[in-house]
Structures are given as structure tokens and as C-alpha cells.
C-alpha positions in Angstrom: 177.4 -50.8 235.6 176.5 -50.4 239.3 179.8 -48.6 240.3 179.2 -46.1 237.5 175.7 -45.5 238.6 176.7 -45.0 242.2 179.5 -42.6 241.3 177.6 -40.4 238.8 173.9 -40.5 239.6 171.5 -39.4 242.2 167.8 -39.2 241.1 164.2 -38.8 242.2 161.0 -39.5 240.2 158.8 -36.5 239.6 156.0 -35.9 237.1 156.5 -39.1 235.2 160.1 -38.5 234.4 163.4 -38.9 236.3 165.8 -36.1 237.0 169.5 -36.9 237.5 172.6 -34.9 238.5 176.2 -35.6 237.5 178.1 -34.5 240.6 181.6 -34.3 238.9 180.6 -31.4 236.7 178.5 -29.0 238.7 177.3 -25.9 236.8 175.6 -22.6 237.8 174.8 -21.4 234.2 171.1 -20.6 233.8 171.0 -22.1 230.3 169.2 -25.2 229.2 169.5 -27.6 226.4 166.9 -29.8 224.6 168.3 -32.9 222.8 166.4 -35.6 220.9 166.6 -39.4 221.0 164.8 -41.9 218.8 163.2 -45.1 220.0 164.7 -48.5 219.2 163.8 -49.9 215.8 162.8 -53.5 215.4 166.2 -54.4 213.8 168.1 -52.7 216.6 168.6 -53.2 220.3 169.7 -49.7 221.0 168.2 -46.2 220.9 169.6 -43.6 218.5 170.7 -40.2 219.3 170.2 -37.3 216.9 173.2 -35.8 215.1 173.4 -32.9 217.6 173.0 -35.3 220.6 175.8 -37.5 219.2 178.1 -34.5 219.0 177.1 -33.6 222.6 177.7 -37.2 223.8 181.2 -37.2 222.2 182.0 -34.0 224.1 181.2 -35.9 227.3 183.2 -39.0 226.2 180.0 -41.0 225.9 178.6 -40.1 229.3 175.2 -39.1 227.9 174.6 -42.4 226.2 175.6 -44.2 229.5 173.3 -42.0 231.5 170.4 -42.8 229.3 171.2 -46.5 229.4 171.2 -46.7 233.2 168.6 -44.1 234.2 165.6 -46.2 233.3 163.5 -47.4 230.4 164.0 -45.9 226.9 162.6 -42.4 226.5 159.3 -42.9 224.7 157.8 -40.6 222.1 156.7 -37.3 223.7 158.3 -38.2 227.1 161.5 -36.7 228.5 164.3 -37.1 231.0 166.1 -34.3 232.8 169.8 -34.2 233.8 171.4 -31.5 235.9 175.0 -30.2 235.8 176.5 -32.6 233.3 178.0 -29.9 231.1 179.7 -26.6 232.0 177.6 -24.6 229.5 174.2 -25.9 230.6 172.7 -26.1 234.0 170.0 -28.5 232.8 169.6 -30.9 229.9 166.3 -32.4 228.8 166.4 -35.4 226.5 163.1 -35.8 224.6 161.7 -38.8 222.8 161.2 -38.4 219.1 159.5 -41.8 218.4 160.6 -43.9 215.5 163.4 -42.6 213.2 161.5 -44.1 210.3 158.4 -41.9 210.9 157.3 -39.8 207.9 154.2 -38.9 205.9 151.3 -41.2 206.8 148.5 -41.4 204.3 146.1 -42.5 207.0 146.9 -39.7 209.4 147.4 -37.1 206.5 150.5 -35.5 208.1 154.2 -35.9 208.4 154.6 -37.9 211.6 158.3 -37.1 211.9 157.6 -33.3 211.9 154.7 -33.8 214.4 156.9 -35.9 216.7 159.6 -33.2 216.7 157.2 -30.4 217.4 155.6 -32.3 220.3 158.9 -33.5 221.8 160.7 -30.1 221.6 157.6 -28.4 223.2 157.8 -30.8 226.2 161.5 -30.1 226.7 161.2 -26.4 226.5 158.2 -26.3 228.9 160.1 -28.3 231.5 163.1 -25.9 231.3 160.6 -23.0 231.6 159.2 -24.6 234.7 162.8 -24.6 236.0 163.0 -20.9 235.4 165.7 -21.2 232.9 165.6 -18.1 230.6 167.7 -19.3 227.7 167.2 -22.7 225.9 169.2 -24.2 223.1 167.2 -26.6 221.0 168.4 -29.6 218.9 167.1 -29.3 215.4 166.3 -33.0 215.5 166.7 -33.4 211.8 164.2 -30.7 210.9 165.1 -27.2 212.3 161.8 -25.6 211.1 159.7 -28.2 213.0 161.9 -27.9 216.0 161.5 -24.1 216.1 157.7 -24.4 215.7 157.6 -26.8 218.6 159.6 -24.6 220.8 157.9 -21.3 220.1 154.3 -22.7 220.0 154.9 -24.9 223.1 156.1 -21.9 225.2 153.2 -19.6 224.4 150.7 -18.8 227.2 148.3 -15.9 227.3 149.0 -14.3 230.8 148.5 -10.7 229.8 146.3 -9.9 232.8 148.0 -12.1 235.4 150.4 -10.7 237.9 152.3 -14.0 238.2 153.8 -14.8 234.8 155.8 -17.7 233.6 159.5 -17.2 232.9 160.2 -15.6 229.6 162.3 -18.0 227.6 164.5 -17.3 224.6 165.0 -20.2 222.4 168.1 -20.7 220.1 169.2 -23.3 217.6 171.8 -25.7 218.9 174.4 -27.7 216.9 173.3 -27.0 213.3 174.1 -24.6 210.5 170.5 -24.7 209.3 169.7 -21.3 210.7 167.4 -20.3 207.8 165.0 -23.2 208.5 165.0 -22.4 212.2 164.2 -18.8 211.5 161.4 -19.8 209.2 160.0 -22.0 211.9 160.1 -19.2 214.4 158.3 -16.9 212.0 155.6 -19.5 211.3 155.1 -20.2 215.0 155.0 -16.5 215.9 152.3 -16.0 213.3 150.1 -18.6 214.9 150.9 -17.2 218.3 149.7 -13.8 217.1 146.4 -15.4 216.1 146.2 -17.1 219.6 146.9 -13.8 221.3 144.0 -12.1 219.4 141.6 -15.0 220.0 142.4 -15.3 223.7 142.2 -11.6 224.5 139.0 -10.4 226.3 136.4 -8.9 224.0 136.4 -5.6 225.9 140.0 -5.2 224.9 140.0 -6.6 221.4 137.1 -4.6 219.9 136.8 -4.3 216.1 138.7 -1.0 216.3 141.4 -2.4 218.6 141.8 -5.5 216.4 142.4 -3.4 213.4 144.9 -1.1 215.1 146.8 -4.2 216.5 147.2 -5.6 213.0 148.2 -2.3 211.6 150.9 -2.0 214.3 152.2 -5.5 213.6 152.5 -4.7 209.9 154.5 -1.5 210.4 158.0 -3.2 209.9 156.9 -3.9 206.3 155.2 -0.6 205.5 156.9 -0.5 202.1 155.1 -3.7 201.1 151.9 -3.3 203.0 148.9 -1.0 202.8 146.3 -1.0 205.6 142.8 0.4 205.3 140.6 0.6 208.4 137.2 1.2 206.8 134.6 2.9 209.0 130.8 2.3 209.1 130.2 5.1 206.4 132.4 3.2 204.0 130.5 0.0 204.7 127.2 1.8 204.1 128.5 3.3 200.8 129.4 -0.2 199.6 125.9 -1.4 200.3 127.0 -4.2 202.6 123.5 -4.6 204.1 124.1 -8.1 205.5 127.2 -7.0 207.4 125.6 -3.8 208.7 122.5 -5.7 210.0 124.7 -7.8 212.3 126.6 -4.8 213.7 123.5 -2.8 214.5 122.9 -4.6 217.8 126.2 -3.4 219.4 127.4 0.0 220.6 130.9 -0.9 219.2 131.2 0.5 215.6 131.9 -2.0 212.8 135.1 -1.9 210.9 136.0 -3.4 207.5 139.7 -4.1 207.7 141.5 -4.3 204.3 145.1 -5.4 204.0 147.2 -5.3 200.9 150.6 -7.2 200.9 152.4 -6.5 197.6 155.2 -9.0 197.7 155.3 -9.7 193.9 157.6 -7.7 191.6 154.5 -7.4 189.3 151.8 -5.2 190.6 149.4 -6.7 188.1 149.8 -10.2 189.5 146.3 -11.5 190.5 146.3 -11.7 194.3 145.4 -14.4 196.7 142.4 -13.0 198.6 142.0 -14.2 202.2 138.7 -13.4 204.0 138.2 -13.9 207.8 135.1 -13.8 209.9 135.6 -11.1 212.5 132.9 -11.3 215.2 134.9 -10.0 218.1 132.1 -11.2 220.5 129.2 -13.4 219.6 126.3 -13.4 222.1 124.0 -15.0 219.4 122.0 -11.8 219.2 118.3 -12.1 219.8 118.8 -15.9 219.3 120.8 -15.7 222.5 123.4 -18.4 223.2 123.4 -20.4 226.5 125.5 -18.6 229.1 127.7 -21.6 229.7 130.8 -21.3 227.5 129.7 -18.0 226.1 133.0 -16.4 227.2 134.7 -18.5 224.5 132.9 -16.4 221.9 135.5 -13.7 222.3 137.3 -16.0 219.8 134.6 -15.9 217.2 136.9 -13.7 215.3 139.3 -16.6 214.8 138.9 -16.5 211.0 140.0 -12.8 211.0 142.8 -13.6 213.4 144.2 -16.4 211.4 143.9 -14.6 208.1 145.5 -11.4 209.3 148.2 -13.3 211.2 149.0 -15.3 208.0 149.5 -12.0 206.1 151.8 -10.7 208.9 153.7 -13.9 208.6 153.8 -13.7 204.7 155.2 -10.2 205.0 157.9 -11.4 207.6 158.9 -14.2 205.2 158.9 -11.8 202.2 156.9 -14.1 200.1 156.9 -13.1 196.4 153.2 -12.8 195.8 150.3 -10.4 196.3 147.8 -11.0 199.0 144.6 -9.1 199.9 143.2 -9.6 203.4 139.6 -8.8 204.2 138.1 -8.9 207.7 134.6 -7.7 208.5 134.7 -6.9 212.2 131.8 -6.3 214.6 130.0 -7.6 217.6 126.8 -9.7 217.5 124.8 -8.3 220.4 121.1 -8.2 221.4 119.5 -4.7 221.5 116.5 -2.8 220.3 118.4 -2.3 217.0 119.5 -5.9 216.6 118.4 -8.3 213.8 115.2 -10.2 214.7 114.2 -13.7 213.5 112.2 -13.2 210.4 113.9 -10.0 209.3 115.0 -9.6 205.7 118.2 -7.8 204.7 119.9 -7.2 201.3 123.5 -8.2 200.6 126.0 -6.4 198.4 125.2 -8.5 195.3 121.4 -7.6 195.6 120.3 -11.0 197.0 117.8 -10.8 199.9 118.3 -12.9 203.0 115.7 -14.0 205.5 117.3 -14.2 209.0 115.6 -17.0 210.9 118.4 -17.3 213.4 120.5 -14.3 214.5 123.2 -16.6 215.8 123.9 -17.6 212.2 125.6 -14.2 211.7 129.0 -15.1 210.4 127.7 -16.1 207.0 126.0 -12.7 206.8 129.1 -10.7 207.3 131.1 -13.0 205.0 128.5 -12.8 202.2 129.2 -9.1 201.6 132.9 -9.6 202.0 133.0 -12.4 199.4 131.1 -10.1 197.0 133.7 -7.4 197.6 136.6 -9.9 197.2 135.7 -10.5 193.5 136.7 -7.0 192.6 140.4 -7.8 193.0 140.4 -10.3 190.1 141.8 -12.9 192.5 143.8 -15.9 191.7 141.9 -17.7 194.5 139.6 -16.7 197.4 140.0 -18.5 200.7 137.8 -17.6 203.6 138.2 -18.8 207.2 135.5 -18.7 209.9 134.4 -20.2 213.1 131.2 -20.7 211.4 129.2 -23.6 212.7 129.0 -25.8 215.8 128.0 -28.6 213.3 131.6 -28.5 212.1 132.8 -29.3 215.6 130.4 -32.2 215.7 131.5 -33.5 212.4 135.3 -33.4 212.8 136.0 -32.2 216.3 139.5 -30.8 216.6 141.1 -33.3 214.2 141.0 -31.1 211.1 139.6 -27.9 209.5 136.6 -28.6 207.3 137.2 -27.4 203.7 134.3 -26.7 201.2 135.6 -25.8 197.8 134.5 -25.6 194.2 138.1 -26.2 193.0 140.0 -29.5 193.0 143.3 -27.5 192.4 142.7 -25.4 195.5 141.8 -28.4 197.6 145.0 -30.2 196.6 147.2 -27.2 197.4 145.6 -26.7 200.8 145.8 -30.4 201.5 149.5 -30.6 200.7 150.2 -27.6 202.8 148.4 -29.2 205.8 150.4 -32.4 205.6 153.6 -30.3 206.0 152.2 -28.2 209.0 150.4 -31.1 210.7 147.4 -28.7 211.0 145.2 -30.8 208.9 142.3 -30.1 206.5 139.5 -32.4 205.3 137.3 -31.9 202.3 133.5 -31.6 202.9 130.7 -31.8 200.3 129.1 -28.9 198.5 126.2 -30.8 197.1 123.2 -29.1 195.5 121.3 -31.1 198.1 122.4 -28.5 200.6 122.0 -25.5 198.3 118.3 -26.2 198.0 117.9 -26.0 201.7 119.0 -22.4 201.9 117.5 -21.2 198.6 113.9 -22.4 199.3 113.1 -19.5 201.5 109.6 -18.2 202.3 110.3 -14.4 202.3 113.6 -13.9 200.5 116.1 -15.3 198.0 118.0 -17.1 200.7 117.5 -18.2 204.3 120.4 -18.0 206.7 119.8 -21.4 208.1 118.9 -24.7 206.3 115.2 -25.6 206.2 116.0 -28.8 208.1 117.6 -26.7 210.9 120.5 -28.7 212.4 120.9 -31.4 209.8 124.1 -30.9 207.8 124.6 -27.5 209.4 128.2 -27.0 208.3 127.2 -28.0 204.8 124.2 -25.7 204.5 126.3 -22.8 205.8 128.9 -23.5 203.1 126.1 -23.7 200.5 124.8 -20.3 201.7 128.3 -18.7 201.2 128.6 -20.3 197.7 125.6 -18.1 196.6 128.0 -15.1 196.9 130.8 -16.7 194.9 131.4 -16.7 191.2 135.2 -17.2 191.2 136.4 -20.6 189.9 138.8 -21.1 192.8 137.2 -20.6 196.2 137.5 -22.4 199.5 135.6 -22.0 202.7 137.4 -23.2 205.8 135.1 -23.8 208.8 137.5 -23.7 211.8 134.9 -23.9 214.6 136.2 -27.4 215.6 139.8 -26.3 215.8 139.2 -23.0 217.5 140.5 -24.1 220.9 142.8 -26.8 222.3 142.4 -28.9 225.4 145.1 -31.5 225.1 144.6 -32.7 221.5 147.6 -30.9 220.0 150.5 -31.7 222.4 152.6 -28.7 221.5 149.8 -26.2 222.2 148.8 -25.4 225.7 145.1 -25.3 226.7 143.3 -22.4 225.2 142.6 -20.8 221.8 144.7 -22.5 219.2 145.3 -20.0 216.4 144.7 -22.8 213.9 145.1 -23.1 210.9 147.4 -20.1 210.5 150.5 -22.1 209.6 148.6 -24.0 207.0 147.4 -20.8 205.4 151.0 -19.5 205.4 152.4 -22.8 204.0 149.7 -22.7 201.3 150.7 -19.0 200.4 154.4 -20.0 200.4 153.7 -22.9 198.0 151.6 -20.7 195.8 154.3 -18.1 195.7 156.6 -20.6 194.1 154.2 -21.1 191.2 153.6 -17.5 190.2 
């Protein structure tokens, strides 16, 4: 083996992976390739190449397998190895570790481990080729073209809108497979989540309620025959007696907007729609109950619920899902001023219930209350709302999963099944009367916007508050505060706003469309 190594390889160690060049086949093409390799199984002493990698290896008369054997230890899950100039069509090749071939749905982890491994590995490979300033990358489907596409497109996204120095723009393509439909579906799913990430990451002075609405309207233009967009002004909100929503918006100079989207994908106009409602606080200072200055900049993403809901509808339209969806996004800022809500104020919601506001930083539930009342007018098959609602949700689950509060076992099961596929998990939380009593025993009004025991069970009391504005038999509240941003928890997302759980909402809608 030593002569082969001397003749073919020269290498240096960088960034925990080795890069090698095959001198006999130099190449100047600015095109990269990502291929997958599985770890050794217990019953085997050898690693396993994916189908696409096997074909590529045969085209090199077995050189790839030999290179992997002599270049160091086996490529572990989520790790990679880079080779240069070993094929005339590709200047660089990244081999990524997919973990065990036997990985699949894990009941303890509540996701499909194989899909997650593919997403993470492909993202690593694509980023390394991007760092090499390679503009075109072909990607091994690794046995699941949709998951591979999601890993590639999600892994490459970075918000650099206002930076002069930008990363190389990379175009990803499917390699060595005829499963183009699954690849394209994965691209659409990932682009949907990236849209939500874009909206959440953008500065609040650029993504105002009006700009948010206009951005979504623009993104939906390609499907104008199937989509209707209503950008409702303050006068409309007043006419619909959304007093809770209006009370939050009063503190800001930015006018509130009620964004209403109708995607008519079903052949039957009378089909009951899925209604998605998203909290749209485009900046949350906390109002008079002012937040600490440290970390307040992240509150530009307090419209994450609206971002994920609207991005899911854009994605559903791109996928041409055969169902009807209504999207509702109450959009405003929560700011302190002489007109802002004050602790102890009482406001009246659309359904007539009065609300005592003891904490102006618990504003998301106020704007959702009126929106949920309005949602019932569409005779919905189900109502699902998403909101970065409570810091308590982050305390409870961190970034591991979205907390789901629901009155419907059927709805929970469908959301749960969807999240196993996407890897963007959900976890069911309690809606006990124990929590309802904490928001209904109010001194001045029918409800209080915080639980009487303050921080105890904060995510649960917030959900109990919302339930007071729901009569539909199938309703779910998704508290996404814990999954709003990503540090390093999800390996195929860079640090920043996550856009979660957009893909789970899309997968849920896709599954629902097969039932109607």
C-alpha cells in the first residue's frame, strides 16, 4: 500500500479533516461533488459507499475506495474528507460521513435518524466547497434525495444582506440519480424555511409590518391564480373590533397590518380550509414592561410565528398542494410611548371578553386572541397558530422541540408524524384546567394576560389564555420561542434565526392534503 500512497497522495491536515490531491488527473473545473459514505457496521470490517459513490468509484477503477482506505481513519458521522483533482469533471470532491446505514426512525429521539444524518452530512460538504469558492456543487442523494436537497439548501443559507463581503453563491444540483422529483421537493421545502429565516433575521427597521406584508405578497406572485393576498389596514382592524391587537400597536409609530392570505389549492372551493395563524410582532421592546437591553436585538425575530406560517403557505403554493389554506398574521411593533398599554389597563377582545394587562411584554397572546376569533369565521378543518410566545417555553424544552398545546388528539398525531419526517420535532404540552384558572381569576376583567403565579408554568398559562378564544374542536398552539434561533444545535443550520418549524408545517399540510 505504501507505493500507492506515495504515487497518488499528498496531504495536509486542516480544520479536523484531511485534504488530498491525486496528481495524475489534475483538473481546473470549478465544480464540486459531495458523496456519502456509511460507517462500518458490527458485522462488517469495511465502510460502505452510497450507490452514487459506488458508481463514481467504478469510474475511477476503484481509486476512491483506495483513497479512503489509506487517507486516515473512517469518515465518521458528520465529518468529511476533501480530495482535489481526482476526476476531470470536478476540481474538488468532499466525502461525508452518513453514520450507520441501519439508522432509521428512533422512538426515543422522535425523528428519522437516517434523514437527519443525510441533512447534516450534505450541509457540511456543501459548506466546505463554498469555502473553496466553488460555485456549482453536485450532491449525492445518499438514498434520500429530498433530505439531501434540504441539507444542501439549508446548510448554505447565510443572511449577509448588509455585508459588503459575501460568501460565494453556490448552485446545488442532484448527482447520479433519477429521483429529480424528490430533490426538487427538498429544495422547495428548504427554500421555504430559508424565507422564514430571511424575514426573522432582517433588521426591524427594514422588515416593518408593511414591508413584511409586501414581501410575502411579492413572493406569492408566481401563483397569483391560486392565491389572494389582503393587506388589511388599521381602519379594517378597528372595524373588526380587534381591541386587544390594536392596544399593542398603539405604542408604535409604525401602523399595524392584518395580513390575510388565501391559498386555494383544492378543486373544491367549499372545502374547509386549514387556518394558520402567526404572531407578527416585528419588534418587541416589551413595551412599558421594558425588556433588558442585553439580547433585545433578537426581538426583531418576534414575528417568527408569522414568518413560518407565511413561508409555509408560499411553500404549499410552490408544491401545488391540493388543499385550501388561510393564513392570518397580525403585524405590529410593541413599543413604549405615551399611547402604549400600561400595566393594569383593561382592553376588550373581538369576542367581547375583557383582558387585564398586567405585563405589556405578554403582548403576543393579545394579538393572537383577536386573530383566533377571526379564524373561526372560515369554518376551518383545523386551526394551528405559531408564536414565539414565552421565554418559559425555552426554559422547558430549549431548542430541542417546538411545544404543542392542543385540544385535539388527531391534530397532535398529525403534527407529530410530520415532525418525525422533517426532524424539526414537536412535543406535546399540557392544557390542564389548572392553568386556565390562573388566567381567568382576574381582579379587573374576564382574563389576565399573565398567570396569577407569574413565572410558574408560563408557557402553559399562555396557552390556557389563548384557549379562551378558541371554540374549534381541532386547534393547536405551537410555542416556538425555544426554537427561534440556532447556535450549533441543528448542524445543518448556521448560527442565527432558524425559521423553525416551517418544514414541519409544510409536511403537516402535505399529509393533510392527501386526506381531503
